Backbone as a chain_set.jsonl record, in Angstrom:
{"seq": "MRVSLVLAIVLAVAACGRSKGPSQTLDKYGRALKNHDFGAAYDLMSSSFRGKVSREDYVRMMRDNPREVDETAERLRGKRGSMEVSAEFEYGLGDNMRLVQEDGRWKIASNPLGFYDQSSPKAALRSFIRAYRLERWDVMLRFVPNTYREKMDATKMKSQFTGASKEQMEALINTLEANVEEPIIERGNDARMSYGDRYTVQFVKEDSAWKLKDLD", "coords": {"N": [[11.466, -15.105, -3.3], [14.98, -15.445, -3.9], [18.127, -17.046, -3.886], [21.238, -16.493, -5.153], [24.386, -17.674, -6.195], [27.285, -15.932, -6.753], [30.251, -15.615, -8.549], [32.883, -13.528, -8.233], [35.592, -12.53, -9.979], [38.834, -11.465, -9.51], [41.651, -10.719, -11.17], [44.89, -10.802, -10.172], [48.177, -9.274, -10.203], [50.298, -10.638, -9.063], [51.206, -14.096, -8.801], [49.694, -17.059, -7.472], [49.461, -20.163, -5.618], [48.202, -23.279, -6.985], [44.765, -24.065, -6.707], [41.778, -25.784, -5.629], [38.256, -26.011, -6.399], [36.63, -22.97, -7.256], [38.828, -21.929, -8.802], [39.772, -24.202, -10.089], [37.613, -24.807, -11.708], [37.666, -22.599, -13.406], [40.092, -23.107, -14.671], [39.45, -25.42, -16.118], [37.501, -24.41, -17.783], [38.942, -22.509, -19.238], [40.754, -24.208, -20.581], [38.967, -25.673, -22.128], [37.977, -23.709, -23.831], [40.335, -22.996, -25.161], [40.862, -25.328, -26.568], [38.744, -25.291, -28.187], [36.572, -26.778, -27.45], [33.617, -26.474, -27.148], [31.321, -27.656, -26.214], [32.079, -28.906, -23.825], [32.787, -26.624, -22.43], [30.313, -25.372, -22.212], [29.026, -27.131, -20.5], [30.062, -26.38, -18.101], [28.781, -24.125, -17.408], [26.333, -22.36, -15.422], [23.164, -23.673, -14.228], [21.135, -21.796, -14.395], [22.062, -20.11, -16.407], [22.161, -21.937, -18.535], [19.513, -22.39, -18.741], [18.612, -20.188, -20.021], [20.161, -19.876, -22.301], [20.622, -21.919, -24.998], [22.482, -24.971, -25.72], [23.144, -25.139, -28.416], [22.955, -22.449, -29.265], [24.932, -21.3, -27.701], [27.282, -22.61, -28.556], [27.289, -21.803, -31.234], [27.596, -19.045, -30.925], [30.146, -18.926, -29.804], [31.7, -20.031, -31.87], [31.336, -18.084, -33.777], [32.8, -16.039, -32.848], [35.762, -16.276, -32.795], [38.219, -14.934, -32.24], [37.743, -13.524, -29.883], [37.195, -15.642, -28.193], [39.663, -17.02, -28.151], [41.253, -15.04, -27.001], [40.095, -14.798, -24.462], [40.607, -17.362, -23.448], [43.395, -17.287, -23.376], [43.869, -15.255, -21.525], [42.815, -16.388, -19.249], [44.432, -18.582, -18.883], [46.722, -20.002, -16.754], [46.493, -17.974, -14.888], [46.549, -16.729, -11.632], [44.944, -15.459, -8.955], [43.456, -13.233, -6.532], [40.36, -14.341, -5.382], [37.052, -13.662, -4.977], [34.37, -14.992, -3.306], [31.001, -14.67, -3.396], [27.62, -14.173, -2.231], [24.359, -13.455, -3.327], [21.405, -12.159, -2.195], [18.118, -11.911, -2.99], [15.321, -10.003, -2.193], [12.136, -8.83, -0.927], [11.083, -5.844, -2.514], [12.56, -6.261, -4.971], [15.028, -5.817, -3.84], [18.502, -6.257, -3.041], [20.782, -8.149, -1.139], [24.105, -8.379, -0.476], [26.542, -10.825, 0.259], [29.722, -11.815, 1.562], [32.487, -14.108, 1.788], [34.508, -14.328, 4.603], [37.297, -15.379, 6.154], [36.214, -17.958, 6.191], [33.628, -17.516, 7.022], [30.344, -16.216, 6.436], [29.642, -12.868, 5.653], [27.773, -9.801, 5.733], [27.885, -7.598, 3.03], [26.636, -5.528, 1.764], [25.236, -2.208, 1.994], [23.25, -1.886, 4.678], [21.678, 0.196, 5.384], [20.744, 1.601, 3.304], [17.973, 2.447, 2.602], [16.406, 4.066, 0.962], [17.265, 4.41, -1.855], [18.398, 6.448, -4.522], [19.936, 6.294, -6.742], [19.534, 5.391, -9.304], [16.952, 5.34, -11.859], [15.258, 3.073, -11.519], [15.9, 2.266, -8.909], [15.035, 4.519, -7.541], [12.295, 4.397, -8.035], [11.552, 2.023, -6.71], [12.23, 2.776, -4.108], [10.495, 4.896, -3.701], [8.01, 3.59, -3.731], [8.355, 1.991, -1.478], [8.526, 3.947, 0.544], [5.938, 4.952, 0.393], [4.405, 2.689, 1.13], [5.193, 2.444, 3.775], [4.208, 4.713, 4.778], [5.79, 7.003, 4.9], [5.678, 9.987, 4.551], [7.281, 12.213, 4.705], [9.699, 11.272, 3.691], [8.927, 10.725, 1.103], [8.927, 13.188, -0.046], [11.472, 13.549, -0.985], [11.482, 12.588, -3.514], [10.225, 14.347, -5.1], [10.406, 16.564, -7.781], [12.45, 19.533, -8.041], [11.016, 21.72, -9.06], [8.407, 21.425, -8.138], [8.747, 21.063, -5.496], [8.807, 23.217, -3.632], [6.178, 23.757, -3.215], [5.191, 21.696, -1.789], [4.734, 19.739, 1.2], [5.117, 17.461, 3.981], [2.566, 17.071, 5.035], [0.819, 17.847, 2.951], [1.607, 15.983, 1.099], [0.753, 13.604, 2.295], [-2.001, 14.056, 2.308], [-2.499, 14.059, -0.426], [-2.173, 11.394, -1.108], [-3.814, 9.981, 0.637], [-6.221, 11.182, 0.822], [-9.2, 12.294, -0.747], [-8.693, 10.977, -3.12], [-7.725, 8.525, -2.447], [-8.278, 5.715, -2.999], [-7.876, 5.607, -5.747], [-5.166, 6.347, -5.909], [-4.014, 4.262, -4.476], [-4.569, 2.099, -6.147], [-3.038, 2.875, -8.328], [-0.419, 2.793, -7.285], [-0.288, 0.072, -6.691], [-0.368, -1.009, -9.26], [1.994, 0.064, -10.252], [3.869, -1.229, -8.598], [3.489, -3.867, -9.376], [4.583, -3.777, -11.863], [7.226, -3.115, -11.622], [9.583, -4.115, -12.65], [9.686, -3.469, -15.281], [11.257, -2.344, -18.335], [13.369, 0.574, -18.328], [13.884, 3.563, -20.021], [16.607, 5.582, -20.44], [17.692, 8.905, -20.982], [20.079, 11.003, -20.878], [19.514, 13.237, -18.311], [16.937, 12.516, -18.016], [14.279, 10.09, -17.851], [12.092, 7.344, -18.65], [9.369, 5.1, -18.072], [7.219, 2.76, -19.326], [4.143, 1.336, -18.316], [1.575, -0.998, -17.253], [-1.544, -0.703, -19.037], [-1.614, 1.776, -20.245], [-0.023, 3.622, -18.977], [2.691, 5.821, -17.93], [5.749, 6.359, -16.323], [7.596, 9.18, -15.523], [10.889, 10.248, -15.086], [13.331, 12.367, -13.503], [16.624, 13.579, -13.198], [18.153, 15.191, -10.615], [20.51, 17.071, -8.849], [22.205, 14.849, -8.594], [20.451, 12.824, -7.915], [17.752, 10.648, -8.624], [14.408, 11.45, -9.414], [10.767, 11.361, -9.284], [8.82, 12.541, -11.79], [6.323, 12.345, -12.981], [3.607, 10.115, -12.616], [1.64, 8.949, -14.148]], "CA": [[12.862, -14.833, -2.961], [15.925, -16.39, -4.471], [19.521, -16.838, -3.508], [22.111, -16.909, -6.246], [25.813, -17.592, -5.881], [28.001, -15.199, -7.785], [31.702, -15.616, -8.416], [33.515, -12.307, -8.744], [37.004, -12.881, -10.127], [39.77, -10.362, -9.659], [42.95, -11.253, -11.558], [45.953, -9.986, -9.603], [49.453, -9.356, -10.909], [51.098, -11.702, -8.443], [50.663, -15.442, -8.942], [49.626, -17.84, -6.24], [49.445, -21.596, -5.859], [47.021, -23.899, -7.559], [43.764, -24.436, -5.708], [40.606, -26.446, -6.166], [37.076, -25.18, -6.31], [36.424, -22.019, -8.353], [40.003, -21.829, -9.68], [39.815, -25.419, -10.901], [36.569, -24.652, -12.724], [38.17, -21.639, -14.389], [41.117, -23.799, -15.451], [38.763, -26.317, -17.056], [36.816, -23.567, -18.765], [39.976, -21.952, -20.108], [41.267, -25.264, -21.46], [37.912, -26.016, -23.09], [37.958, -22.654, -24.841], [41.569, -23.092, -25.944], [40.716, -26.481, -27.449], [37.499, -25.101, -28.924], [35.632, -27.805, -27.023], [32.572, -25.618, -26.621], [30.357, -28.474, -25.485], [32.604, -29.045, -22.468], [32.703, -25.302, -21.805], [28.9, -25.149, -21.902], [28.678, -27.954, -19.344], [30.551, -25.708, -16.901], [27.925, -22.976, -17.137], [25.321, -22.613, -14.393], [21.859, -24.123, -14.707], [20.337, -20.615, -14.739], [22.537, -19.675, -17.728], [21.742, -22.926, -19.523], [18.071, -22.265, -18.901], [18.357, -19.042, -20.888], [20.913, -20.014, -23.545], [20.735, -23.329, -25.364], [23.812, -25.426, -26.102], [23.363, -24.795, -29.817], [23.203, -21.014, -29.359], [26.225, -21.026, -27.066], [28.332, -23.089, -29.461], [27.29, -20.943, -32.412], [28.154, -17.758, -30.527], [31.589, -19.098, -29.638], [32.3, -20.247, -33.188], [31.248, -16.841, -34.524], [33.702, -15.057, -32.234], [36.983, -17.026, -32.471], [39.271, -14.091, -31.665], [37.378, -13.245, -28.494], [37.334, -16.902, -27.459], [41.094, -17.276, -27.941], [41.769, -14.045, -26.062], [39.615, -15.173, -23.125], [41.357, -18.551, -23.034], [44.764, -16.87, -23.071], [43.869, -14.468, -20.295], [42.514, -17.283, -18.13], [45.462, -19.608, -18.751], [47.8, -19.805, -15.794], [46.284, -16.839, -13.996], [46.212, -17.035, -10.244], [44.765, -14.199, -8.262], [42.488, -13.258, -5.441], [39.026, -14.675, -5.857], [36.052, -13.388, -3.959], [33.145, -15.762, -3.451], [29.945, -13.893, -2.762], [26.246, -14.62, -2.414], [23.433, -12.339, -3.467], [20.081, -12.538, -1.728], [17.101, -10.995, -3.486], [14.169, -10.043, -1.306], [11.276, -7.655, -0.948], [10.745, -5.198, -3.775], [13.724, -6.275, -5.832], [16.241, -5.441, -3.124], [19.549, -7.265, -3.009], [21.732, -8.116, -0.034], [25.299, -9.095, -0.906], [27.35, -11.379, 1.329], [31.026, -12.312, 1.14], [33.14, -15.005, 2.734], [35.698, -13.814, 5.277], [37.808, -16.382, 7.099], [35.304, -19.096, 6.235], [32.299, -17.136, 7.511], [29.629, -15.302, 5.554], [29.381, -11.55, 6.234], [26.988, -8.922, 4.869], [28.741, -6.587, 2.417], [25.816, -4.415, 1.283], [24.87, -1.184, 2.965], [21.907, -2.217, 5.144], [20.962, 1.426, 5.714], [20.33, 2.262, 2.069], [16.557, 2.127, 2.427], [15.771, 4.888, -0.064], [18.279, 4.655, -2.881], [17.965, 7.225, -5.682], [21.082, 6.312, -7.655], [19.065, 5.044, -10.647], [15.492, 5.463, -11.929], [14.604, 1.897, -10.942], [16.082, 2.333, -7.461], [14.164, 5.586, -7.052], [10.917, 3.911, -8.084], [11.383, 1.076, -5.607], [12.296, 3.524, -2.857], [9.255, 5.665, -3.619], [6.942, 2.662, -3.344], [8.61, 1.609, -0.089], [8.149, 5.077, 1.401], [4.473, 4.999, 0.405], [3.903, 1.56, 1.919], [5.5, 2.695, 5.192], [3.596, 6.013, 5.095], [6.839, 7.97, 5.189], [5.363, 11.12, 3.683], [8.442, 13.102, 4.702], [10.683, 10.691, 2.781], [8.41, 10.821, -0.26], [9.267, 14.513, -0.562], [12.768, 13.461, -1.655], [11.281, 12.167, -4.892], [9.516, 15.417, -5.794], [11.334, 17.456, -8.488], [12.616, 20.858, -7.432], [9.987, 22.636, -9.555], [7.201, 21.287, -7.333], [9.114, 20.824, -4.103], [8.485, 24.353, -2.778], [4.739, 23.786, -2.956], [4.813, 20.475, -1.077], [5.297, 19.372, 2.498], [4.69, 16.113, 4.352], [1.113, 17.068, 5.242], [0.188, 17.871, 1.642], [1.895, 14.693, 0.465], [-0.157, 12.616, 2.902], [-3.35, 14.341, 1.831], [-2.583, 13.675, -1.832], [-2.251, 9.937, -1.246], [-4.786, 9.364, 1.555], [-7.435, 11.989, 0.833], [-10.339, 11.892, -1.577], [-8.238, 10.114, -4.218], [-6.977, 7.423, -1.832], [-8.45, 4.448, -3.72], [-7.242, 5.754, -7.054], [-3.72, 6.334, -5.715], [-3.643, 2.908, -4.056], [-4.594, 1.27, -7.348], [-1.903, 3.289, -9.144], [0.796, 2.255, -6.671], [-0.327, -1.387, -6.863], [0.004, -1.269, -10.652], [3.415, 0.376, -10.337], [4.634, -2.295, -7.948], [3.372, -5.08, -10.193], [5.352, -3.585, -13.094], [8.47, -2.448, -11.246], [10.703, -4.654, -13.419], [9.595, -3.058, -16.687], [12.467, -1.615, -18.763], [13.374, 2.029, -18.224], [14.712, 4.188, -21.046], [17.281, 6.781, -19.928], [18.276, 9.84, -21.935], [20.668, 12.076, -20.093], [18.937, 13.394, -16.981], [15.52, 12.149, -18.071], [14.018, 8.668, -18.065], [10.667, 7.038, -18.671], [9.024, 3.683, -18.018], [5.823, 2.47, -19.637], [3.641, 0.223, -17.507], [0.132, -1.168, -17.379], [-2.066, -0.604, -20.399], [-1.478, 3.108, -20.846], [0.644, 4.55, -18.066], [4.118, 6.089, -18.097], [6.421, 7.084, -15.249], [8.666, 10.044, -16.005], [11.901, 10.515, -14.071], [14.283, 13.435, -13.782], [17.776, 13.522, -12.311], [18.512, 16.49, -10.074], [21.461, 16.998, -7.729], [22.718, 13.47, -8.57], [19.429, 11.9, -7.412], [16.61, 10.484, -9.524], [13.111, 11.781, -8.818], [9.621, 10.989, -10.115], [8.162, 13.758, -12.263], [4.923, 12.041, -13.296], [3.347, 8.683, -12.427], [0.689, 8.393, -15.105]], "C": [[13.771, -15.856, -3.644], [17.312, -16.044, -3.977], [20.374, -17.338, -4.65], [23.545, -16.716, -5.834], [26.53, -16.964, -7.046], [29.485, -15.278, -7.517], [32.248, -14.352, -9.04], [35.005, -12.547, -8.774], [37.839, -11.629, -10.327], [41.131, -10.952, -9.963], [44.041, -10.319, -11.069], [47.241, -10.167, -10.393], [50.286, -10.509, -10.365], [50.414, -13.047, -8.614], [50.627, -16.132, -7.593], [49.446, -19.298, -6.602], [48.141, -22.108, -6.406], [46.049, -24.3, -6.458], [42.586, -25.087, -6.4], [39.425, -25.496, -6.07], [36.95, -24.254, -7.501], [37.599, -21.933, -9.322], [40.097, -23.03, -10.61], [38.787, -25.346, -12.025], [37.019, -23.684, -13.815], [39.232, -22.261, -15.276], [40.469, -24.673, -16.521], [38.089, -25.508, -18.164], [37.817, -22.986, -19.766], [40.518, -22.984, -21.079], [40.243, -25.637, -22.528], [37.837, -24.967, -24.197], [39.175, -22.747, -25.754], [41.471, -24.217, -26.965], [39.467, -26.391, -28.333], [36.506, -26.244, -28.659], [34.46, -27.097, -26.339], [31.475, -26.384, -25.886], [30.773, -28.64, -24.036], [32.525, -27.726, -21.72], [31.273, -25.007, -21.379], [28.479, -25.929, -20.66], [29.136, -27.327, -18.029], [29.726, -24.481, -16.551], [26.84, -23.345, -16.14], [23.994, -23.038, -15.018], [20.989, -22.935, -15.107], [20.74, -20.091, -16.115], [22.04, -20.632, -18.803], [20.235, -22.891, -19.748], [17.692, -21.137, -19.849], [19.011, -19.183, -22.258], [21.083, -21.502, -23.857], [22.178, -23.672, -25.729], [24.125, -25.0, -27.536], [23.688, -23.312, -29.983], [24.561, -20.655, -28.786], [27.366, -21.414, -28.006], [28.421, -22.193, -30.693], [27.921, -19.582, -32.086], [29.672, -17.843, -30.391], [32.286, -19.265, -30.989], [32.308, -18.972, -34.02], [32.202, -15.77, -33.995], [35.026, -15.713, -31.827], [38.074, -16.18, -31.825], [39.001, -13.8, -30.193], [37.541, -14.483, -27.625], [38.796, -17.176, -27.139], [41.697, -16.294, -26.939], [41.354, -14.39, -24.635], [40.395, -16.362, -22.589], [42.77, -18.176, -22.62], [44.837, -16.115, -21.757], [43.587, -15.328, -19.074], [43.656, -18.241, -17.842], [46.547, -19.19, -17.758], [47.62, -18.641, -14.845], [45.907, -17.325, -12.605], [46.073, -15.706, -9.513], [43.773, -14.341, -7.134], [41.111, -13.508, -6.021], [38.043, -14.479, -4.72], [34.801, -14.197, -4.262], [32.059, -15.014, -2.684], [28.587, -14.504, -3.047], [25.357, -13.401, -2.482], [22.033, -12.816, -3.147], [19.083, -11.491, -2.193], [15.853, -11.124, -2.638], [13.311, -8.794, -1.512], [10.994, -7.156, -2.347], [11.962, -5.097, -4.679], [15.004, -5.829, -5.173], [17.23, -6.599, -3.141], [20.45, -7.065, -1.802], [22.919, -8.977, -0.452], [26.091, -9.551, 0.308], [28.678, -11.867, 0.759], [31.592, -13.229, 2.218], [34.396, -14.346, 3.285], [36.113, -14.827, 6.333], [36.823, -17.536, 7.292], [33.908, -18.782, 6.728], [31.658, -16.142, 6.547], [29.323, -14.015, 6.304], [28.605, -10.7, 5.232], [27.874, -7.791, 4.36], [27.949, -5.386, 1.906], [25.579, -3.404, 2.396], [23.444, -1.441, 3.441], [21.068, -0.986, 5.452], [20.485, 2.172, 4.471], [18.878, 1.967, 1.744], [15.928, 2.865, 1.243], [16.791, 5.357, -1.095], [17.674, 5.436, -4.044], [19.059, 7.296, -6.747], [20.71, 5.953, -9.089], [17.548, 5.215, -10.669], [14.776, 4.282, -11.27], [14.716, 1.895, -9.42], [15.164, 3.384, -6.854], [12.709, 5.126, -7.018], [10.639, 2.947, -6.935], [11.357, 1.796, -4.268], [11.02, 4.325, -2.635], [8.107, 4.781, -3.152], [7.114, 2.235, -1.896], [8.171, 2.719, 0.874], [6.628, 5.19, 1.499], [3.9, 3.899, 1.288], [4.107, 1.784, 3.419], [4.946, 4.039, 5.672], [4.635, 7.029, 5.562], [6.67, 9.159, 4.233], [6.525, 12.112, 3.611], [9.51, 12.598, 3.734], [10.222, 10.828, 1.329], [8.7, 12.179, -0.877], [10.598, 14.502, -1.313], [12.622, 13.168, -3.141], [10.511, 13.205, -5.711], [10.532, 16.329, -6.482], [11.342, 18.855, -7.878], [11.526, 21.837, -7.835], [8.739, 22.619, -8.675], [7.486, 21.221, -5.835], [8.697, 21.962, -3.175], [7.009, 24.393, -2.399], [4.273, 22.609, -2.115], [5.434, 20.41, 0.3], [4.71, 18.018, 2.857], [3.177, 16.02, 4.507], [0.367, 17.037, 3.917], [0.416, 16.554, 0.897], [0.947, 13.617, 1.001], [-1.568, 12.803, 2.385], [-3.541, 13.894, 0.387], [-2.792, 12.183, -2.001], [-3.295, 9.277, -0.347], [-6.101, 10.127, 1.615], [-8.532, 11.418, -0.044], [-9.947, 10.918, -2.684], [-7.497, 8.878, -3.705], [-7.068, 6.124, -2.628], [-7.766, 4.483, -5.078], [-5.718, 5.688, -6.935], [-3.226, 4.952, -5.306], [-3.584, 1.977, -5.26], [-3.397, 1.591, -8.247], [-0.599, 2.712, -8.607], [0.847, 0.739, -6.834], [0.096, -1.771, -8.281], [1.489, -1.005, -10.861], [4.254, -0.761, -9.774], [4.615, -3.576, -8.762], [4.225, -4.995, -11.455], [6.723, -2.974, -12.845], [9.677, -2.94, -12.032], [10.635, -4.294, -14.901], [10.842, -2.256, -17.081], [12.282, -0.108, -18.678], [14.34, 2.586, -19.26], [15.284, 5.488, -20.487], [17.847, 7.604, -21.081], [18.783, 11.04, -21.16], [20.096, 12.109, -18.685], [17.443, 13.117, -16.949], [15.39, 10.654, -18.322], [12.511, 8.447, -18.05], [10.471, 5.53, -18.677], [7.541, 3.532, -18.31], [5.37, 1.281, -18.806], [2.124, 0.163, -17.613], [-0.298, -1.073, -18.825], [-1.741, 0.726, -21.056], [-0.692, 4.1, -20.013], [2.136, 4.701, -18.386], [4.634, 6.83, -16.876], [7.531, 7.915, -15.881], [9.591, 10.388, -14.848], [12.76, 11.699, -14.488], [15.409, 13.351, -12.756], [18.175, 14.938, -11.916], [19.445, 16.316, -8.889], [21.933, 15.558, -7.499], [21.719, 12.455, -8.032], [18.259, 11.847, -8.392], [15.321, 10.717, -8.766], [11.999, 11.427, -9.79], [8.838, 12.244, -10.489], [6.677, 13.53, -12.52], [4.728, 10.536, -13.198], [2.402, 8.103, -13.456], [0.546, 9.267, -16.35]], "O": [[13.364, -16.984, -3.923], [17.618, -14.888, -3.689], [20.244, -18.488, -5.069], [23.891, -15.72, -5.2], [26.4, -17.407, -8.187], [29.935, -15.04, -6.397], [32.094, -14.128, -10.241], [35.627, -12.746, -7.731], [37.568, -10.829, -11.223], [41.716, -11.621, -9.111], [44.114, -9.168, -11.501], [47.371, -11.116, -11.166], [50.9, -11.259, -11.123], [49.186, -13.135, -8.576], [51.415, -15.833, -6.697], [49.293, -19.632, -7.777], [47.103, -21.454, -6.303], [46.451, -24.81, -5.412], [42.415, -24.958, -7.613], [39.574, -24.329, -5.706], [37.138, -24.684, -8.639], [37.395, -21.872, -10.534], [40.458, -22.893, -11.779], [39.052, -25.769, -13.15], [36.783, -23.918, -15.0], [39.284, -21.994, -16.476], [40.885, -24.668, -17.68], [38.114, -25.891, -19.334], [37.574, -22.972, -20.973], [40.721, -22.689, -22.257], [40.596, -25.885, -23.681], [37.654, -25.305, -25.367], [39.062, -22.597, -26.971], [41.941, -24.079, -28.095], [39.178, -27.294, -29.118], [35.715, -26.617, -29.526], [34.331, -27.12, -25.115], [30.783, -25.824, -25.035], [29.951, -28.534, -23.126], [32.232, -27.699, -20.525], [31.046, -24.453, -20.303], [27.673, -25.449, -19.863], [28.651, -27.701, -16.961], [29.945, -23.862, -15.51], [26.469, -24.513, -16.026], [23.743, -22.788, -16.197], [20.195, -23.036, -16.043], [19.887, -19.677, -16.901], [21.558, -20.204, -19.851], [19.739, -23.303, -20.797], [16.597, -21.125, -20.41], [18.493, -18.681, -23.255], [21.633, -22.25, -23.048], [22.988, -22.789, -26.009], [25.235, -24.556, -27.832], [24.584, -22.952, -30.746], [25.261, -19.8, -29.327], [28.297, -20.638, -28.223], [29.519, -21.864, -31.142], [28.687, -19.039, -32.883], [30.393, -16.938, -30.813], [33.353, -18.692, -31.212], [33.178, -18.79, -34.871], [32.384, -14.725, -34.619], [35.378, -15.709, -30.648], [38.784, -16.666, -30.945], [39.911, -13.827, -29.365], [37.968, -14.397, -26.473], [39.139, -17.519, -26.007], [42.545, -16.666, -26.128], [42.158, -14.29, -23.709], [40.797, -16.378, -21.426], [43.287, -18.689, -21.627], [45.761, -16.313, -20.968], [44.068, -15.031, -17.981], [43.841, -18.669, -16.702], [47.196, -18.156, -17.918], [48.524, -18.348, -14.062], [45.065, -18.207, -12.435], [47.019, -14.919, -9.474], [43.311, -15.44, -6.825], [40.75, -12.935, -7.049], [38.187, -15.057, -3.643], [34.238, -14.095, -5.352], [32.183, -14.761, -1.485], [28.428, -15.267, -4.0], [25.579, -12.422, -1.77], [21.534, -13.764, -3.754], [19.19, -10.319, -1.83], [15.378, -12.233, -2.39], [13.713, -7.841, -2.18], [10.704, -7.936, -3.254], [12.354, -4.009, -5.101], [15.972, -5.495, -5.858], [16.846, -7.764, -3.242], [20.835, -5.94, -1.484], [22.76, -10.162, -0.746], [26.293, -8.796, 1.259], [28.746, -12.284, -0.397], [31.23, -13.141, 3.392], [35.241, -13.866, 2.53], [35.376, -15.096, 7.281], [36.625, -18.023, 8.405], [33.079, -19.685, 6.845], [32.344, -15.331, 5.923], [28.82, -14.039, 7.427], [28.764, -10.862, 4.022], [28.532, -7.106, 5.144], [28.53, -4.333, 1.643], [25.707, -3.714, 3.58], [22.505, -1.233, 2.673], [19.879, -1.104, 5.748], [19.892, 3.246, 4.574], [18.576, 1.32, 0.741], [15.02, 2.344, 0.596], [17.123, 6.539, -1.183], [16.573, 5.128, -4.501], [19.105, 8.231, -7.547], [21.5, 6.19, -10.003], [16.917, 5.235, -9.612], [13.799, 4.472, -10.546], [13.757, 1.567, -8.721], [14.585, 3.173, -5.789], [11.978, 5.435, -6.076], [9.609, 3.047, -6.268], [10.554, 1.466, -3.395], [10.526, 4.42, -1.511], [7.326, 5.171, -2.284], [6.133, 2.126, -1.16], [7.526, 2.455, 1.889], [6.093, 5.489, 2.567], [3.011, 4.15, 2.102], [3.286, 1.361, 4.232], [5.176, 4.452, 6.809], [4.397, 7.807, 6.486], [7.406, 9.313, 3.259], [6.73, 12.767, 2.589], [10.15, 13.388, 3.04], [11.041, 11.026, 0.431], [8.719, 12.311, -2.101], [10.829, 15.346, -2.178], [13.519, 13.458, -3.933], [10.185, 12.968, -6.874], [11.443, 16.825, -5.819], [10.36, 19.293, -7.279], [11.145, 22.697, -7.041], [8.09, 23.647, -8.482], [6.574, 21.312, -5.014], [8.275, 21.708, -2.047], [6.634, 24.988, -1.389], [3.096, 22.524, -1.763], [6.514, 20.949, 0.542], [3.89, 17.482, 2.112], [2.574, 15.007, 4.152], [-0.603, 16.295, 3.765], [-0.452, 16.074, 0.169], [0.41, 12.818, 0.234], [-2.254, 11.834, 2.06], [-4.61, 13.41, 0.016], [-3.495, 11.745, -2.912], [-3.626, 8.11, -0.559], [-6.998, 9.761, 2.375], [-8.759, 10.208, -0.075], [-10.772, 10.124, -3.135], [-6.731, 8.258, -4.444], [-6.045, 5.496, -2.904], [-7.153, 3.503, -5.503], [-5.055, 5.054, -7.756], [-2.155, 4.517, -5.73], [-2.666, 1.166, -5.384], [-2.812, 0.694, -8.854], [0.226, 2.206, -9.367], [1.914, 0.181, -7.087], [0.83, -2.74, -8.476], [2.166, -1.756, -11.562], [5.224, -1.199, -10.391], [5.616, -4.29, -8.829], [4.556, -6.02, -12.051], [7.317, -2.383, -13.747], [10.698, -2.254, -12.08], [11.45, -4.772, -15.69], [11.418, -1.563, -16.242], [11.196, 0.418, -18.921], [15.479, 2.133, -19.363], [14.535, 6.388, -20.106], [18.409, 7.061, -22.032], [18.035, 11.96, -20.83], [20.182, 11.125, -17.95], [16.763, 13.442, -15.976], [16.266, 10.031, -18.922], [11.755, 9.254, -17.509], [11.289, 4.781, -19.212], [6.704, 4.111, -17.619], [6.125, 0.328, -18.614], [1.472, 1.131, -18.005], [0.49, -1.331, -19.734], [-1.608, 0.805, -22.278], [-0.693, 5.295, -20.309], [2.75, 3.841, -19.017], [4.033, 7.812, -16.439], [8.315, 7.406, -16.682], [9.139, 10.771, -13.768], [12.899, 11.996, -15.675], [15.164, 13.082, -11.58], [18.492, 15.772, -12.764], [19.187, 15.489, -8.014], [22.046, 15.106, -6.36], [22.104, 11.328, -7.72], [17.831, 12.873, -8.92], [15.15, 10.256, -7.638], [12.248, 11.218, -10.977], [8.27, 12.92, -9.632], [5.863, 14.427, -12.3], [5.579, 9.767, -13.643], [2.358, 6.886, -13.63], [-0.221, 8.934, -17.253]]}, "num_chains": 1, "name": "protein.A"}
């Protein structure tokens, strides 16, 4: 599990007074960009960012994009707007819980009832694995494409995963879960994800929901 602090900045039309904290950091960053002091700007980046991007790469990127740098500095300069400070908590099978500060207290902003999200191929895959782990055979039917849906029910779904092929299906799901972060290629209403040594998950989008067409 990890907890990461995310600053979401919304620049409003109306100006407000100078404040410390996040706004002060943005001021320093804007001034560093304006002065082309990219070393100072890099020092204001988070440790996670610096762990992925070296100082040399950051400075080179900034020097190679002077117009974008100047535009960013100009847009940041003197801007005062509403700033939302939020925290994102990652847990379980890649789930995220977002929290926001309200009147000095942290409140949960994510939908805690979205157990079986199908808004993206990756979300559908995670939801499918969750339903399997909890033996929600009725929920697993949601991930069956319409072409096969008429031939399936909760009893047949349970038999498919707990019958004679139980060990094989368990191994397949374990491999899927271990590779759930693999990249997914989307093309219109179809998507695919390669995983393991030779497997591929095929997805299809129907009625605004992503479903799993083939697991191997």
